[in-house]
Structures are given as C-alpha cells and as structure tokens.
C-alpha positions in Angstrom: 46.5 131.7 139.4 49.9 130.8 140.3 49.1 127.4 140.8 48.1 127.0 137.4 50.7 128.7 135.4 53.3 126.5 138.1 51.5 123.6 136.7 52.2 124.5 133.5 55.8 125.1 133.6 56.3 121.9 135.4 54.3 120.5 132.1 56.3 122.1 129.8 59.8 121.0 131.6 58.6 117.2 131.4 57.5 117.7 127.5 60.6 119.1 126.9 62.6 116.2 128.5 60.9 113.7 127.0 61.2 115.7 123.4 65.3 115.3 124.3 65.1 111.9 125.1 67.4 110.0 127.3 70.4 110.5 125.4 70.0 114.1 126.7 69.9 113.5 130.5 73.3 110.8 129.6 74.9 113.4 127.8 75.4 115.5 131.2 77.0 113.3 132.7 79.2 112.0 129.6 82.7 113.4 128.3 82.9 116.2 125.3 82.2 114.0 121.9 80.3 111.4 123.2 77.1 111.5 121.3 79.4 111.6 117.9 81.2 108.7 119.0 80.7 105.7 115.9 81.1 102.3 118.2 84.6 102.2 116.8 87.1 103.2 119.6 90.4 104.2 118.2 89.6 104.8 114.0 89.5 108.6 114.8 92.9 108.7 116.5 93.9 106.7 114.2 93.0 108.5 111.2 94.5 112.1 113.0 97.8 110.4 113.2 97.8 109.0 110.3 97.4 112.9 109.0 99.5 114.4 111.2 102.4 112.7 110.4 101.5 113.2 106.6 101.4 109.1 106.0 97.6 109.2 104.8 98.2 111.9 102.7 101.6 110.8 101.2 100.0 107.4 100.7 97.5 108.2 98.7 99.8 110.5 96.2 101.7 107.1 95.8 98.9 105.4 95.3 98.0 107.3 92.4 101.4 107.4 91.1 101.3 103.6 91.0 98.2 103.7 89.4 99.3 106.5 86.9 102.8 104.5 85.9 102.0 100.6 86.4 98.6 98.8 84.8 97.5 97.7 88.9 94.6 95.3 87.4 94.3 91.8 85.9 91.5 89.9 84.7 90.6 86.4 84.7 88.6 83.7 83.0 85.3 82.1 83.4 85.1 81.0 87.1 89.1 80.5 87.1 91.9 82.1 89.5 94.4 81.0 87.2 96.6 83.7 85.8 97.4 83.6 82.0 100.1 85.3 79.8 99.1 88.7 79.8 98.0 88.9 84.0 102.1 87.5 84.6 103.4 90.6 82.5 101.3 92.7 84.2 101.8 91.1 87.3 105.8 91.3 86.5 105.8 95.0 85.7 103.9 95.8 89.2 106.7 93.5 91.0 108.9 95.9 89.0 107.6 98.7 90.4 107.1 97.7 94.0 110.8 96.6 94.2 111.5 100.4 93.7 110.1 101.3 97.1 110.8 98.7 99.9 109.2 101.3 102.4 106.1 100.3 100.9 103.2 98.2 101.7 100.5 97.2 99.4 97.3 95.4 99.7 95.1 92.9 96.5 91.8 92.6 96.3 89.7 90.2 94.6 86.7 90.7 92.3 84.2 88.3 90.6 81.5 89.2 88.2 77.3 88.7 89.3 77.1 85.1 88.2 76.7 82.4 91.1 76.4 82.8 94.6 77.5 85.4 96.7 79.5 82.9 99.2 81.2 81.1 95.8 82.0 84.3 94.2 83.7 86.1 97.6 85.6 83.1 97.8 87.0 83.0 94.1 87.6 86.4 94.2 89.5 85.4 97.9 91.7 82.9 95.3 92.5 85.7 92.5 94.1 87.5 95.2 96.0 84.9 96.6 97.3 83.8 92.8 98.1 87.4 92.2 100.5 87.2 95.5 101.6 84.5 94.8 103.2 85.8 91.9 104.4 88.8 93.5 106.4 86.8 95.8 107.8 84.7 93.0 109.6 87.8 91.5 111.2 88.7 94.8 108.7 91.2 96.6 108.3 89.9 100.4 105.2 88.5 101.7 105.0 90.7 104.4 105.2 94.2 102.2 101.8 92.5 100.7 98.9 93.2 103.2 96.1 90.6 104.0 94.7 90.0 100.1 90.9 90.9 100.3 88.3 90.1 98.3 85.1 91.9 97.6 83.4 89.2 95.3 80.8 90.5 93.0 79.6 93.6 95.3 81.4 96.2 93.1 81.6 95.4 89.4 83.0 97.7 87.4 80.5 96.9 84.5 76.8 96.9 86.4 76.1 93.1 84.2 73.9 89.7 85.6 76.1 88.2 82.0 79.8 87.0 82.5 82.1 89.9 82.4 86.3 89.7 82.1 86.3 93.3 83.0 84.0 92.0 86.7 87.1 89.4 87.0 90.1 90.9 88.4 92.3 91.7 91.1 93.7 95.5 91.4 96.7 95.7 93.1 97.1 99.4 95.5 99.1 101.0 97.8 98.2 101.1 101.7 100.9 102.3 103.6 104.5 102.3 104.7 106.1 99.4 106.3 106.3 100.5 110.1 109.9 100.7 111.4 112.1 101.1 108.2 115.0 103.2 108.9 114.1 105.8 105.9 110.8 106.6 107.3 112.0 107.0 111.3 111.6 110.7 111.0 108.6 110.6 109.3 110.3 111.5 105.6 107.5 109.8 103.6 107.8 112.7 100.6 111.5 111.7 100.5 110.2 107.8 99.5 107.2 109.4 97.2 109.6 111.8 95.0 113.0 109.8 95.1 114.3 110.0 91.6 115.5 106.6 90.3 116.3 105.6 86.8 114.6 102.9 84.4 118.1 100.6 84.0 121.7 100.4 85.6 123.2 101.3 82.3 125.9 103.7 83.1 126.2 106.0 80.0 129.9 106.3 78.4 132.5 108.8 79.8 135.3 110.7 77.8 138.6 110.2 78.9 141.8 111.4 77.1 142.2 113.4 74.0 140.5 112.6 70.5 136.9 111.9 72.0 138.3 108.4 73.3 135.4 106.9 75.0 135.8 104.6 78.0 134.1 101.0 77.6 133.0 101.7 73.5 133.4 98.2 72.0 135.3 98.4 68.7 
C-alpha cells in the first residue's frame, strides 16, 4: 500500500512539473521579473526615467497644446509630395509656434491613402515628411530639433477606404520630447517651458509720460 502511495506521489510530482513547463524550472534560477521580460532591454527603465523626471507627462501636455493652438496636419495631391500654398501656410504657423520653444523636439510623420502598393506608399509617405521638414528648416527651425522623419505609409488611414482620399494623404507634426542638455532643462524644469508666458507680437504698448496725457511714441 505504501509503495502504491509513493508511486502516485512521484507520478503527481512529474505531472506537475510537466504542466508548469520548462519556463517554471528556469525561473527558479533567474532574476526577479525575468518571466515578464518582453525582449526590449532598457525600454522599461527608459520609460520609468521619463515618468519620474516628468518629461513624459510634460511632453504629452505640450503636444496637446500644440494640437490645440496650431494645425498639425497638411495634405497632398494624389501621388505627390509637393507642398501647395495651403500646406506652406500651415507649416509657417507650425514654425512660428516651434520657435517659441527652443527646448522642444518634434517629429513629422508621413501618410498616404490606400491606392498603390505598400512599399511604394511607404516611400511616398517618407518623401512627404521630408518635404515638410525641409520647409520647416527654411523657416529657421534647426534640423537637430526635427527628429528623424517617419512614414506610416498607408497603414494608418484617417478614412478607411480603398479609394483616393485626400485626408489620408497627409503629414502630421508632433512634439516628441525635449532637447537633451539644453541649459533651461538642466534641473528638469519642463513645466516652466510649457507654461511660459509669451506675447503674440513684439509691439510695445504706448506709455503715458508727462502731463496732459501725452503719449510717448504716438504719431501726429
């Protein structure tokens, strides 16, 4: 009887090990958290650092502000990466906004509609992003602040249709982070950048000087 019980216990233990699989045995000799390693070493640490310093949170806040205050999207003619007059006008507004935040980095994403091959559209989306970046640099934005352009090609349409669709033929500009080593950010003072007060123009308001309401600098 004891021999039968012993046999059953050994068999049960063996089945338990099989059910757990080799990963369970391996984890006994691995560091804590090894079983949830997604294979991208360093990404969790980087993400935690961005959260703890506040950079990730303030990047999202600043990007929301950018999207609210400036059009972030331009569109293109079919099979074209040429900027039309409206696209250049939007990019000038983007450049004016970007100039107010020399501590901030941006990225331009290129997109296409679903007409054509995936490989061709990926290259077309990239050409569109490059065209937008070239125009931004022509407006005085340093190329070092415009992070590597990227192309989603036809993979992220705004309108899910296989027909030619202008709204899908676009680039989108986004805030992606802060310039590393910038003097105003050495103490991680991202909030001061985001909530900085600025004026729409450099025109000074008239100043009252002397008696009888004389206005300095006023014309005749």
